[in-house]
MDAnalysis code that builds the backbone (N, CA, C; Angstrom):
import MDAnalysis as mda
import numpy as np

u = mda.Universe.empty(696, n_residues=232, atom_resindex=np.repeat(np.arange(232), 3), trajectory=True)
u.add_TopologyAttr("name", ["N", "CA", "C"] * 232)
u.add_TopologyAttr("resid", np.arange(1, 233))
u.add_TopologyAttr("resname", ["MET", "GLU", "VAL", "LYS", "GLU", "ILE", "TYR", "LEU", "ASP", "LEU", "ARG", "GLU", "GLY", "PRO", "GLN", "TYR", "ALA", "LYS", "LYS", "ASN", "ASP", "ASN", "ILE", "TRP", "LEU", "LEU", "GLU", "SER", "GLU", "MET", "PHE", "LYS", "LYS", "PRO", "LEU", "LYS", "PHE", "GLY", "VAL", "CYS", "TYR", "ASP", "ASP", "ASN", "ASP", "LYS", "ARG", "GLU", "ILE", "GLU", "ARG", "ILE", "LYS", "LYS", "ASP", "CYS", "LEU", "GLU", "ILE", "LYS", "GLU", "ASN", "LEU", "LYS", "LYS", "GLU", "TYR", "ASP", "LYS", "VAL", "TYR", "LYS", "LEU", "ILE", "GLU", "GLN", "GLU", "THR", "ASN", "THR", "LEU", "GLU", "SER", "LEU", "ARG", "SER", "LEU", "LYS", "ILE", "GLU", "GLU", "GLN", "LYS", "ILE", "ILE", "ASP", "SER", "TYR", "LYS", "GLU", "MET", "GLN", "LYS", "GLU", "GLU", "LYS", "GLU", "LYS", "ARG", "LYS", "ASP", "ILE", "LYS", "LYS", "SER", "LYS", "GLU", "GLU", "ILE", "CYS", "SER", "LYS", "THR", "ASP", "GLU", "LEU", "TRP", "GLU", "LYS", "ILE", "GLN", "GLU", "LEU", "PHE", "THR", "ILE", "MET", "ASN", "LYS", "LYS", "PRO", "ASP", "ARG", "LYS", "ILE", "PHE", "MET", "TYR", "HIS", "SER", "SER", "GLU", "PHE", "VAL", "SER", "TRP", "LEU", "ASP", "THR", "TYR", "TYR", "TRP", "GLU", "ASP", "ILE", "LYS", "ILE", "PRO", "SER", "TRP", "THR", "TYR", "HIS", "ILE", "ILE", "GLU", "LYS", "LYS", "HIS", "TYR", "ILE", "PRO", "GLN", "ASN", "GLU", "TYR", "CYS", "ILE", "ASN", "GLN", "ASP", "THR", "VAL", "ASN", "LEU", "PHE", "THR", "ARG", "VAL", "ILE", "GLU", "ASN", "VAL", "TYR", "ASN", "PRO", "GLU", "ILE", "GLN", "LEU", "GLU", "TRP", "SER", "ASN", "GLY", "ILE", "ASP", "LYS", "PRO", "VAL", "ALA", "GLN", "VAL", "GLU", "ILE", "ASP", "ILE", "LEU", "PHE", "PHE", "GLN", "ILE"])
u.atoms.positions = np.array([
    [86.020, 36.983, 165.983],
    [86.057, 36.549, 167.360],
    [84.619, 36.224, 167.669],
    [84.136, 35.204, 168.130],
    [82.802, 34.992, 168.652],
    [82.763, 33.743, 169.660],
    [82.024, 34.194, 170.686],
    [81.829, 33.161, 171.784],
    [80.350, 32.888, 171.805],
    [79.905, 31.479, 171.440],
    [78.592, 31.048, 171.106],
    [77.851, 30.657, 172.304],
    [78.660, 29.838, 173.245],
    [78.098, 29.307, 174.364],
    [79.121, 29.164, 175.608],
    [78.669, 29.370, 176.765],
    [79.296, 29.015, 177.769],
    [78.343, 28.214, 178.777],
    [79.069, 27.319, 179.184],
    [78.336, 26.116, 180.072],
    [78.712, 25.822, 181.238],
    [78.044, 25.992, 182.416],
    [78.387, 25.697, 183.724],
    [77.337, 24.662, 184.497],
    [78.039, 23.803, 185.023],
    [77.096, 22.710, 185.754],
    [76.168, 23.319, 186.910],
    [75.145, 23.723, 186.670],
    [74.419, 24.328, 187.886],
    [73.257, 23.626, 188.198],
    [72.714, 23.903, 189.521],
    [71.535, 23.278, 189.938],
    [70.774, 24.496, 190.888],
    [69.575, 24.167, 190.755],
    [68.724, 25.395, 191.460],
    [69.013, 25.292, 192.855],
    [68.917, 26.529, 193.416],
    [69.187, 26.782, 194.802],
    [67.951, 26.725, 195.637],
    [67.911, 26.652, 196.964],
    [66.853, 26.269, 197.886],
    [65.875, 27.502, 197.843],
    [64.341, 27.062, 197.993],
    [63.719, 28.079, 197.761],
    [63.620, 29.165, 199.007],
    [63.907, 28.746, 199.970],
    [64.112, 29.851, 201.028],
    [65.145, 30.957, 200.637],
    [66.197, 30.512, 200.213],
    [67.275, 31.518, 199.704],
    [66.941, 32.311, 198.465],
    [65.939, 32.028, 197.651],
    [65.549, 32.941, 196.474],
    [65.203, 34.195, 196.733],
    [64.297, 34.323, 197.744],
    [63.613, 35.737, 197.947],
    [63.044, 36.190, 196.583],
    [62.276, 35.658, 195.940],
    [61.680, 35.843, 194.623],
    [62.765, 36.203, 193.637],
    [64.022, 35.598, 193.674],
    [65.071, 35.765, 192.779],
    [65.416, 34.299, 192.131],
    [65.779, 34.027, 190.956],
    [66.286, 32.942, 190.514],
    [67.642, 32.640, 190.838],
    [68.238, 31.791, 191.838],
    [69.623, 31.595, 192.274],
    [69.903, 30.086, 191.882],
    [71.070, 30.032, 191.504],
    [71.579, 28.764, 190.749],
    [72.893, 28.484, 191.574],
    [73.024, 26.972, 191.958],
    [74.455, 26.900, 192.563],
    [75.101, 25.974, 191.809],
    [76.457, 25.938, 191.802],
    [77.387, 25.165, 191.038],
    [77.032, 23.502, 191.715],
    [76.861, 22.778, 190.584],
    [76.796, 21.393, 191.174],
    [78.070, 20.802, 191.705],
    [79.208, 21.332, 191.373],
    [80.603, 20.825, 191.992],
    [81.154, 22.229, 192.315],
    [81.683, 21.988, 193.445],
    [82.586, 23.302, 193.895],
    [84.189, 23.069, 193.828],
    [84.601, 22.101, 193.035],
    [85.858, 21.835, 192.903],
    [86.686, 22.662, 191.759],
    [86.737, 23.852, 192.245],
    [87.687, 24.611, 191.042],
    [88.902, 25.192, 191.912],
    [89.739, 24.672, 191.576],
    [91.154, 25.001, 191.975],
    [91.575, 26.663, 191.728],
    [91.120, 27.188, 190.691],
    [91.328, 28.492, 190.422],
    [89.974, 29.249, 190.125],
    [89.826, 30.455, 190.100],
    [88.707, 31.064, 189.618],
    [88.503, 31.128, 187.913],
    [87.204, 31.015, 187.762],
    [86.929, 30.708, 186.355],
    [87.354, 31.720, 185.510],
    [88.157, 31.487, 184.379],
    [88.726, 32.505, 183.360],
    [88.011, 32.290, 182.053],
    [88.087, 33.390, 181.313],
    [87.746, 33.085, 179.834],
    [88.910, 33.657, 178.968],
    [89.308, 32.708, 177.991],
    [90.368, 33.423, 177.208],
    [89.801, 33.814, 175.768],
    [90.102, 35.011, 175.253],
    [89.632, 35.477, 174.244],
    [90.769, 36.028, 173.315],
    [90.885, 35.643, 172.074],
    [91.861, 35.951, 171.375],
    [91.533, 36.544, 169.837],
    [92.143, 37.237, 169.154],
    [91.603, 37.763, 167.790],
    [92.351, 36.838, 167.010],
    [91.620, 36.341, 165.950],
    [92.114, 35.576, 164.631],
    [92.336, 36.369, 163.470],
    [92.602, 35.664, 162.479],
    [92.927, 36.706, 161.270],
    [91.900, 37.417, 160.583],
    [90.699, 36.628, 160.668],
    [89.375, 37.295, 160.211],
    [89.113, 38.695, 161.298],
    [89.337, 38.461, 162.500],
    [89.160, 39.624, 163.228],
    [89.950, 40.900, 162.803],
    [91.267, 40.416, 162.615],
    [92.204, 41.571, 162.110],
    [92.075, 42.310, 160.720],
    [91.481, 41.215, 159.881],
    [91.176, 41.914, 158.856],
    [89.807, 42.894, 158.850],
    [88.812, 42.486, 159.602],
    [87.727, 43.132, 159.952],
    [88.157, 44.640, 160.550],
    [89.185, 44.574, 161.567],
    [89.602, 45.675, 162.275],
    [90.067, 46.700, 161.339],
    [90.815, 45.929, 160.182],
    [91.614, 46.853, 159.212],
    [90.464, 47.600, 158.216],
    [89.381, 46.701, 158.181],
    [88.482, 47.220, 157.115],
    [87.893, 48.631, 157.726],
    [87.478, 48.337, 159.200],
    [86.858, 49.311, 159.921],
    [87.689, 50.748, 160.011],
    [89.094, 50.404, 160.244],
    [89.956, 51.482, 160.401],
    [89.924, 52.313, 158.963],
    [90.095, 51.683, 158.013],
    [90.084, 52.048, 156.804],
    [88.669, 52.812, 156.088],
    [87.487, 52.198, 156.704],
    [86.404, 53.028, 156.656],
    [86.413, 54.276, 157.616],
    [86.898, 54.249, 158.556],
    [87.134, 55.423, 159.624],
    [87.805, 56.500, 158.878],
    [88.983, 56.131, 158.147],
    [89.780, 57.198, 157.744],
    [89.221, 57.643, 156.487],
    [88.425, 56.964, 155.751],
    [87.690, 57.345, 154.590],
    [86.691, 58.440, 154.943],
    [85.876, 57.993, 156.081],
    [84.675, 58.890, 156.671],
    [85.463, 60.206, 157.200],
    [86.698, 59.927, 157.662],
    [87.354, 61.303, 158.503],
    [87.831, 62.264, 157.015],
    [88.304, 61.398, 156.224],
    [88.619, 62.320, 155.012],
    [87.720, 63.115, 154.396],
    [86.469, 62.282, 154.022],
    [85.236, 62.949, 153.671],
    [84.651, 64.149, 154.408],
    [84.716, 63.990, 155.848],
    [84.466, 64.932, 156.636],
    [85.218, 66.228, 156.493],
    [86.678, 65.964, 156.359],
    [87.390, 67.061, 156.259],
    [87.108, 67.842, 154.804],
    [86.872, 67.048, 153.736],
    [86.424, 67.643, 152.654],
    [85.320, 68.658, 152.851],
    [84.356, 67.883, 153.259],
    [82.956, 68.795, 153.559],
    [83.284, 70.060, 154.389],
    [84.007, 69.668, 155.504],
    [84.420, 70.873, 156.185],
    [85.330, 71.746, 155.262],
    [86.082, 71.600, 154.671],
    [86.713, 72.553, 153.833],
    [85.626, 73.349, 152.685],
    [84.859, 72.488, 152.285],
    [83.880, 73.005, 151.419],
    [82.774, 74.073, 152.204],
    [82.278, 73.508, 153.469],
    [81.664, 74.629, 154.221],
    [82.511, 75.793, 154.583],
    [83.799, 75.520, 155.053],
    [84.523, 76.739, 155.401],
    [84.722, 77.675, 154.272],
    [85.036, 77.068, 153.037],
    [85.049, 78.055, 151.753],
    [83.692, 78.831, 151.459],
    [82.552, 78.012, 151.577],
    [81.393, 78.868, 151.459],
    [81.102, 79.896, 152.411],
    [81.337, 79.671, 153.774],
    [81.470, 80.639, 154.818],
    [82.217, 81.793, 154.524],
    [83.559, 81.434, 154.050],
    [84.322, 82.755, 153.689],
    [83.752, 83.413, 152.298],
    [83.064, 82.873, 151.224],
    [82.546, 83.430, 150.257],
    [81.418, 84.255, 150.789],
    [80.664, 83.625, 151.659],
    [79.346, 84.386, 152.308],
    [79.928, 85.814, 153.030],
    [80.842, 85.599, 153.566],
    [81.515, 86.658, 154.593],
    [82.056, 87.666, 153.432],
    [82.779, 87.267, 152.489],
    [82.970, 88.320, 151.290],
    [81.942, 88.993, 150.545],
    [80.891, 88.280, 150.421],
    [79.649, 88.750, 149.862],
    [79.205, 89.686, 150.551],
    [79.005, 89.556, 152.091],
    [78.381, 90.415, 152.752],
    [79.395, 91.616, 153.147],
    [80.644, 91.435, 153.164],
    [81.285, 92.883, 153.177],
    [81.175, 93.472, 152.128],
    [81.213, 92.808, 150.729],
    [81.100, 93.782, 149.466],
    [79.630, 94.489, 149.536],
    [78.455, 93.654, 149.991],
    [77.330, 94.368, 150.190],
    [77.296, 95.568, 151.067],
    [78.072, 95.188, 152.145],
    [78.173, 96.604, 153.344],
    [78.791, 97.474, 152.650],
    [79.984, 97.292, 151.959],
    [80.489, 98.536, 151.139],
    [79.748, 99.138, 150.178],
    [78.943, 98.166, 149.318],
    [77.903, 98.832, 148.315],
    [77.016, 99.539, 149.126],
    [76.611, 99.328, 150.364],
    [75.430, 100.175, 151.000],
    [76.094, 101.268, 151.373],
    [77.288, 101.595, 151.716],
    [77.953, 102.766, 152.096],
    [78.076, 103.509, 150.924],
    [78.524, 103.064, 149.803],
    [78.522, 103.841, 148.519],
    [77.356, 104.268, 148.194],
    [76.013, 103.598, 148.226],
    [74.814, 104.073, 147.968],
    [74.444, 104.986, 148.780],
    [74.654, 104.815, 149.961],
    [74.391, 106.064, 150.864],
    [75.013, 107.342, 150.510],
    [76.358, 107.377, 150.393],
    [77.053, 108.492, 149.808],
    [76.522, 109.010, 148.572],
    [76.112, 108.133, 147.780],
    [75.595, 108.780, 146.431],
    [74.131, 109.557, 146.685],
    [73.405, 108.760, 147.727],
    [72.005, 109.505, 148.001],
    [72.187, 110.746, 148.616],
    [73.192, 110.585, 149.747],
    [73.609, 112.079, 150.291],
    [74.097, 113.176, 149.524],
    [74.910, 112.831, 148.388],
    [75.430, 113.537, 147.213],
    [74.268, 114.042, 146.545],
    [73.260, 113.288, 145.987],
    [72.224, 113.624, 145.571],
    [71.147, 114.630, 146.207],
    [71.023, 114.417, 147.573],
    [70.200, 115.536, 148.340],
    [70.920, 116.788, 148.204],
    [72.135, 116.815, 148.240],
    [73.057, 118.120, 148.511],
    [72.979, 118.870, 147.177],
    [73.057, 117.934, 145.929],
    [72.700, 118.644, 144.673],
    [71.478, 119.164, 144.341],
    [70.455, 118.326, 145.171],
    [69.021, 119.003, 144.909],
    [69.011, 120.258, 145.823],
    [69.575, 120.311, 146.791],
    [69.569, 121.402, 147.886],
    [70.163, 122.785, 147.165],
    [71.328, 122.364, 146.507],
    [72.196, 123.554, 145.666],
    [71.622, 123.831, 144.417],
    [70.652, 122.903, 143.782],
    [69.984, 123.597, 142.551],
    [68.826, 124.416, 143.024],
    [68.278, 123.848, 144.279],
    [67.250, 124.802, 144.831],
    [67.607, 126.197, 144.965],
    [68.751, 126.327, 145.577],
    [69.432, 127.649, 146.016],
    [69.790, 128.416, 144.617],
    [70.204, 127.763, 143.808],
    [70.400, 128.308, 142.525],
    [69.141, 128.748, 141.917],
    [68.161, 128.214, 141.758],
    [66.965, 128.613, 141.274],
    [66.669, 129.798, 141.779],
    [66.602, 129.929, 143.175],
    [66.174, 131.097, 144.086],
    [67.113, 132.318, 143.555],
    [68.512, 132.052, 143.254],
    [69.431, 133.239, 142.828],
    [68.653, 133.705, 141.384],
    [68.549, 132.917, 140.619],
    [68.208, 133.027, 139.214],
    [66.893, 133.752, 139.287],
    [65.809, 133.307, 139.992],
    [64.679, 134.199, 140.237],
    [64.858, 135.622, 140.539],
    [65.757, 135.639, 141.528],
    [65.937, 136.974, 142.186],
    [66.840, 137.887, 141.245],
    [67.724, 137.205, 140.268],
    [68.614, 137.937, 139.539],
    [67.470, 138.532, 138.349],
    [66.620, 137.662, 138.145],
    [65.656, 138.035, 136.853],
    [64.703, 139.103, 137.391],
    [64.343, 139.036, 138.659],
    [63.664, 140.304, 139.205],
    [64.140, 141.573, 139.290],
    [65.471, 141.624, 139.632],
    [66.132, 142.561, 139.426],
    [66.410, 143.115, 138.113],
    [67.034, 142.253, 136.898],
    [67.053, 142.761, 135.786],
    [65.781, 143.372, 135.393],
    [64.577, 142.635, 135.464],
    [63.165, 143.308, 135.130],
    [63.037, 144.653, 135.830],
    [63.337, 144.866, 137.075],
    [63.359, 146.067, 137.699],
    [64.297, 147.145, 136.915],
    [65.595, 146.819, 136.782],
    [66.474, 147.843, 136.174],
    [65.943, 148.053, 134.486],
    [65.494, 147.076, 134.174],
    [64.765, 147.364, 132.767],
    [63.617, 148.358, 132.815],
    [62.663, 148.290, 133.796],
    [61.574, 149.100, 133.812],
    [62.084, 150.605, 134.053],
    [63.139, 150.743, 134.835],
    [63.711, 152.059, 135.268],
    [64.374, 152.516, 133.831],
    [65.181, 151.828, 133.122],
    [65.698, 152.262, 131.876],
    [64.584, 152.698, 130.814],
    [63.477, 151.999, 130.617],
    [62.376, 152.333, 129.887],
    [61.840, 153.650, 130.357],
    [61.826, 153.875, 131.760],
    [61.183, 155.330, 132.350],
    [62.169, 156.334, 131.806],
    [63.466, 156.202, 131.797],
    [64.531, 156.983, 131.251],
    [64.058, 157.501, 129.934],
    [63.968, 156.239, 129.120],
    [63.759, 156.461, 127.614],
    [62.539, 157.392, 127.437],
    [61.656, 157.094, 128.359],
    [60.269, 158.102, 128.101],
    [60.571, 159.478, 128.477],
    [61.586, 159.582, 129.536],
    [61.743, 160.962, 129.779],
    [62.782, 161.567, 128.553],
    [63.627, 160.849, 127.936],
    [64.342, 161.152, 126.945],
    [63.579, 161.677, 125.822],
    [62.347, 160.735, 125.302],
    [61.367, 161.161, 124.225],
    [60.824, 162.590, 124.654],
    [60.178, 162.730, 125.740],
    [60.043, 163.816, 126.302],
    [60.739, 165.220, 126.059],
    [61.871, 164.880, 126.208],
    [62.960, 165.772, 126.077],
    [63.004, 166.363, 124.769],
    [63.140, 165.218, 124.002],
    [63.406, 165.258, 122.423],
    [62.210, 165.846, 121.679],
    [60.927, 165.796, 122.120],
    [59.953, 166.281, 121.691],
    [59.814, 167.927, 121.908],
    [60.445, 168.303, 122.895],
    [60.502, 169.512, 123.407],
    [61.623, 170.378, 122.379],
    [62.475, 169.542, 121.689],
    [63.477, 169.963, 120.792],
    [63.447, 169.493, 119.456],
    [62.379, 169.850, 118.769],
    [62.216, 169.055, 117.470],
    [63.495, 169.133, 116.404],
    [64.553, 169.930, 116.877],
    [65.614, 170.149, 115.868],
    [66.659, 169.152, 116.368],
    [66.186, 168.185, 117.225],
    [67.162, 166.989, 117.420],
    [66.622, 165.864, 116.763],
    [67.371, 164.874, 116.452],
    [66.890, 163.613, 115.644],
    [67.196, 162.449, 116.816],
    [66.314, 161.338, 116.336],
    [66.295, 160.031, 117.067],
    [66.661, 159.069, 115.985],
    [67.654, 158.160, 115.985],
    [67.671, 157.179, 115.091],
    [67.909, 155.755, 115.660],
    [66.999, 154.871, 114.896],
    [66.846, 153.731, 115.491],
    [67.438, 152.636, 114.541],
    [68.170, 151.740, 115.463],
    [68.778, 150.536, 114.609],
    [68.603, 149.325, 115.190],
    [68.302, 148.223, 114.110],
    [67.894, 146.914, 114.833],
    [68.664, 145.901, 113.787],
    [69.266, 144.963, 114.003],
    [69.943, 143.828, 113.526],
    [70.367, 142.530, 114.200],
    [70.554, 141.521, 113.615],
    [70.908, 140.326, 114.261],
    [72.004, 139.615, 113.518],
    [73.032, 139.063, 114.116],
    [74.142, 138.257, 113.720],
    [74.325, 136.938, 114.423],
    [74.877, 136.174, 113.603],
    [75.286, 134.931, 114.297],
    [76.955, 134.863, 114.810],
    [76.911, 134.895, 116.171],
    [78.374, 134.811, 116.832],
    [78.927, 133.586, 117.411],
    [80.046, 133.437, 116.924],
    [80.836, 132.376, 117.390],
    [82.293, 132.608, 117.530],
    [82.609, 133.255, 118.652],
    [83.875, 133.922, 119.005],
    [84.048, 134.066, 120.399],
    [85.462, 134.076, 120.771],
    [85.635, 133.897, 122.403],
    [86.447, 135.139, 122.497],
    [86.913, 136.120, 121.722],
    [87.428, 137.360, 121.935],
    [86.427, 138.319, 121.685],
    [86.585, 139.664, 121.951],
    [85.687, 140.672, 121.606],
    [85.064, 140.624, 120.284],
    [83.883, 140.810, 119.832],
    [83.091, 140.782, 118.455],
    [82.844, 142.105, 118.254],
    [83.377, 142.709, 117.083],
    [83.046, 143.994, 116.897],
    [81.771, 143.924, 115.685],
    [80.775, 144.478, 116.064],
    [79.675, 144.741, 115.266],
    [79.883, 145.276, 113.802],
    [78.878, 145.084, 112.710],
    [79.019, 145.795, 111.545],
    [78.997, 147.202, 111.620],
    [79.755, 148.126, 110.721],
    [79.399, 149.570, 110.844],
    [78.100, 150.018, 110.928],
    [78.050, 150.898, 111.932],
    [76.478, 151.359, 111.845],
    [76.851, 152.868, 111.493],
    [76.378, 153.307, 110.066],
    [76.933, 154.674, 109.757],
    [75.439, 155.662, 110.471],
    [76.219, 156.564, 110.966],
    [75.313, 157.925, 111.603],
    [75.837, 159.037, 111.615],
    [74.949, 160.181, 111.441],
    [75.968, 161.508, 111.311],
    [76.688, 161.702, 112.669],
    [77.688, 162.362, 112.507],
    [78.512, 162.710, 113.572],
    [77.971, 163.882, 114.515],
    [77.925, 163.077, 115.775],
    [76.975, 163.921, 117.044],
    [77.446, 163.391, 118.229],
    [76.926, 164.070, 119.179],
    [76.690, 163.536, 120.683],
    [75.302, 162.967, 120.815],
    [75.444, 161.572, 121.303],
    [74.163, 161.093, 121.246],
    [74.116, 160.538, 122.858],
    [72.890, 160.407, 123.409],
    [72.375, 159.441, 124.320],
    [72.136, 158.175, 123.570],
    [72.562, 157.129, 124.151],
    [72.481, 155.809, 123.613],
    [71.746, 154.903, 124.344],
    [70.756, 154.091, 123.783],
    [70.287, 153.198, 124.563],
    [70.509, 151.997, 123.649],
    [71.241, 151.038, 124.370],
    [71.565, 149.790, 123.526],
    [71.241, 148.702, 124.309],
    [70.303, 147.780, 123.515],
    [69.698, 146.401, 124.161],
    [70.306, 145.433, 123.239],
    [70.674, 144.304, 124.019],
    [71.157, 143.049, 123.295],
    [70.655, 141.695, 123.886],
    [70.144, 141.162, 122.838],
    [69.178, 139.772, 123.068],
    [70.198, 138.665, 122.603],
    [70.496, 137.882, 123.680],
    [71.242, 136.486, 123.033],
    [70.215, 135.378, 123.132],
    [70.364, 134.555, 121.865],
    [69.807, 133.385, 121.886],
    [70.910, 132.311, 121.879],
    [71.164, 131.577, 122.721],
    [72.280, 130.820, 122.821],
    [72.093, 129.447, 121.811],
    [72.985, 128.908, 121.030],
    [72.844, 128.022, 120.271],
    [73.563, 126.796, 120.627],
    [74.241, 126.738, 121.980],
    [74.970, 125.895, 122.422],
    [74.799, 125.889, 123.937],
    [75.125, 124.791, 124.808],
    [75.025, 124.806, 126.268],
    [76.101, 125.841, 126.804],
    [77.103, 126.053, 125.839],
    [78.192, 126.690, 126.509],
    [78.311, 128.280, 126.838],
    [77.264, 128.880, 126.135],
    [76.928, 130.261, 125.906],
    [75.976, 130.542, 127.278],
    [76.391, 131.389, 128.137],
    [75.883, 131.794, 129.428],
    [75.492, 133.258, 129.274],
    [75.528, 133.984, 128.482],
    [75.100, 135.455, 128.297],
    [73.499, 135.772, 128.781],
    [73.470, 136.628, 129.585],
    [72.201, 137.316, 129.787],
    [71.769, 138.571, 128.969],
    [70.502, 138.918, 128.716],
    [70.150, 139.832, 128.055],
    [70.714, 141.275, 128.666],
    [71.108, 142.427, 128.074],
    [71.387, 143.586, 128.809],
    [70.652, 144.824, 128.153],
    [70.655, 145.903, 128.854],
    [70.299, 147.067, 128.355],
    [71.138, 148.176, 129.045],
    [71.902, 148.844, 128.241],
    [72.750, 149.858, 128.652],
    [72.346, 151.248, 128.342],
    [72.601, 152.274, 128.961],
    [72.306, 153.788, 128.626],
    [73.433, 154.379, 128.930],
    [74.188, 155.200, 127.793],
    [75.432, 156.082, 128.052],
    [75.381, 157.020, 127.172],
    [76.240, 157.808, 127.060],
    [76.614, 159.151, 126.257],
    [77.893, 158.904, 125.524],
    [77.925, 159.127, 124.336],
    [79.139, 159.105, 123.409],
    [79.078, 160.054, 121.997],
    [80.314, 160.478, 121.893],
    [80.512, 161.296, 120.674],
    [80.763, 160.535, 119.520],
    [79.964, 160.410, 118.492],
    [80.210, 159.293, 117.514],
    [80.664, 160.103, 116.164],
    [81.637, 159.550, 115.417],
    [82.251, 160.358, 114.164],
    [81.807, 159.557, 113.147],
    [80.509, 159.559, 112.515],
    [80.183, 158.887, 111.333],
    [79.889, 157.532, 111.443],
    [80.690, 156.601, 112.269],
    [80.408, 155.249, 112.270],
    [80.514, 154.834, 113.874],
    [79.614, 153.757, 114.243],
    [79.438, 153.299, 115.545],
    [79.515, 151.708, 115.120],
    [80.405, 151.110, 116.200],
    [80.423, 149.939, 116.083],
    [80.205, 149.118, 117.592],
    [78.992, 148.515, 117.751],
    [78.744, 147.785, 118.913],
    [79.756, 146.636, 119.190],
    [80.080, 146.387, 120.522],
    [81.066, 145.275, 120.888],
    [80.132, 144.183, 121.550],
    [80.494, 142.870, 121.105],
    [79.677, 141.753, 121.653],
    [80.776, 140.809, 122.314],
    [80.636, 140.347, 123.609],
    [81.595, 139.399, 124.162],
    [81.029, 138.408, 124.812],
    [81.015, 137.235, 124.054],
    [80.301, 135.859, 124.461],
    [80.815, 135.277, 125.830],
    [80.081, 135.022, 126.788],
    [80.574, 134.374, 128.012],
    [80.180, 132.884, 127.868],
    [81.119, 132.054, 128.408],
    [81.024, 130.662, 128.347],
    [81.202, 129.915, 129.692],
    [80.823, 128.648, 130.080],
    [80.630, 128.322, 131.137],
    [82.156, 127.442, 131.281],
    [83.122, 127.421, 130.395],
    [84.451, 126.814, 130.639],
    [85.282, 127.437, 129.898],
    [86.603, 127.271, 129.958],
    [87.691, 127.781, 129.044],
    [87.906, 126.980, 127.874],
    [87.141, 126.291, 127.644],
    [87.762, 125.209, 126.564],
    [86.892, 125.153, 125.460],
    [85.374, 124.895, 125.571],
    [84.479, 124.980, 124.783],
    [84.151, 126.293, 124.211],
    [83.844, 126.353, 122.954],
    [83.658, 127.834, 122.200],
    [81.886, 127.891, 122.336],
    [81.573, 129.178, 122.900],
    [80.016, 129.607, 122.945],
    [79.564, 130.064, 121.640],
    [78.414, 129.705, 121.268],
    [77.829, 130.084, 119.900],
    [76.396, 130.671, 120.227],
    [76.093, 131.826, 119.709],
    [74.773, 132.415, 119.930],
    [74.344, 133.092, 118.848],
    [72.999, 133.360, 118.497],
    [72.324, 134.395, 117.599],
    [72.237, 135.674, 118.436],
    [72.774, 136.946, 118.184],
    [72.740, 137.962, 118.846],
    [71.939, 139.084, 118.010],
    [70.691, 139.577, 118.873],
    [69.837, 140.654, 118.365],
    [70.311, 141.814, 118.943],
    [70.418, 142.868, 118.103],
    [70.665, 144.216, 119.019],
    [69.435, 145.096, 118.417],
    [69.317, 146.155, 119.421],
    [68.242, 147.311, 119.028],
    [68.960, 148.550, 119.735],
    [68.948, 149.885, 119.156],
    [69.828, 150.885, 119.425],
    [69.046, 151.943, 119.243],
    [69.067, 153.004, 120.290],
    [68.172, 154.192, 120.118],
    [69.352, 155.250, 120.356],
    [69.777, 156.204, 119.374],
    [70.510, 157.303, 119.215],
    [69.851, 158.682, 119.410],
    [69.838, 159.119, 120.561],
    [69.283, 160.584, 120.683],
    [70.388, 161.703, 120.603],
    [70.173, 162.314, 119.532],
    [70.938, 163.671, 119.686],
    [70.928, 164.435, 120.531],
    [71.938, 165.124, 121.347],
    [71.852, 166.155, 122.387],
    [72.489, 167.158, 121.913],
])
C-alpha cells in the first residue's frame, strides 16, 4: 500500500489573512461531499504483514528461549549460592570443632603435667623410704638385701606372670619398679614404683598387666623391672 501524491486545486490566499502563515484556498468550492481518501490493502501488503507477523513470532520464540536460558542460569546460580552457604556453615562447624579439640588438648596436657609432677613427688617419697630401709639394714647386718633386674617383651591382654625369681624363703620389704617402653600406640601404661611386704617361699613372680586405649587392639611393650628385696 502506497500513496505517492494527493493533488488539490489551490490558490494563494489574500495577504491580509496570512498573518505570517502560508494560507491556501481551494480554487473551486464545488464539493458536494467532504473530501475522503480510500485506502485498501493489496496482496503484496498482506504478504508483507504475514512476513512481519512471522518475524515477530520468531523473535518472540527466540526471546522465550533466551529467557529460559537466563532463568536456568539464575536457578543454577541460586543452587550454587545455596551450596556455598551450606559449605560455609560446615566449614564453621569444623573450625569450631577444631578449636574445641585444641582446648581439650590443652587441658589434657595440663592434666598430664600435673600427673607427672605427682608421680615424681611420690617417687621421691619412695626413695626416701628406701634410704631409711638401707639405714635400718645397715644396723642389722644379719639381714640381706637382694637385687633383681630384667626386661621382657610383653604382648598380652591378660595378666602376665614374670619368670620365676628364685630367692630364699623369708619375709621381705619389697620395692618393685616397673618401666614400660610402649612398642605401639595402644599401650598406655605409666611407670610405677610400689612398696609392700610379702612372705616369699623360694620363688617370686611379679605380675604385669598391660593397659590399652581400646578393647580391640592388642598393646605391646618392652617391660623393664627392678626389684629390691629387704629381709626383715
